[in-house]
N, C-alpha and C positions, 0 to 999 in steps of 0.2 A: 413461524421462528422469526421475529423483531432482528436486527439490525444489534441493537442492542446487548441481547442477551444471547447473541454470536461473540459481542465481543466479549460478554463477561464469562463463558464459558470460553472464553481461548485464552482471559486472564488466569481463570482457574487451574490449568493444564500446565499453565506457564508456571506461576506456583507450587504444585503441588509435584510436576514434573522433577521442577529446575532447571526448565528448558531455556533460559534465558535467553541462549546463543541465539535463539531464534528470533527473537524482537526488534534487530537490526533490522534484518533479513523482510521480516516486514512491512517495516517500516521505508526502508527502498523501493521495496515493489511498488506500495501505495502511495510514494510522492512519485514516483514516477509512471504509472497511472494518472492520478490526479494530472502531472503536466501535458500528459497526452490530450487528455480530455478535454484542459480546460485552453489549449494551444489548438485544436483543432479546428476551430473558426478564425483564427485570425489568423496576421500576415506572416506569424512566425513558425507556423507549423512548415513549412518547408523548409524550414532550419533543424527548426527541430528533426523532423523524418529524416534529414541525412546525416545525425547522428547514429542513428541505429543501420 
C-alpha cells in the first residue's frame, strides 16, 4: 500500500463519515512530527526538545 493511497483513503473517510474535526488534529500531529525530524540534526534540537 503506497503513501498516496493511504492519504486518498483517509480523504474518502473524511468525506463519507463527515469527520472534519479530525483534519486539524492530523495536521498538527504531522507538523510536530516534521518539526522533530527536520531539527533532529541541527543546533536547534536541544531547544525544541525542551519544549516537550
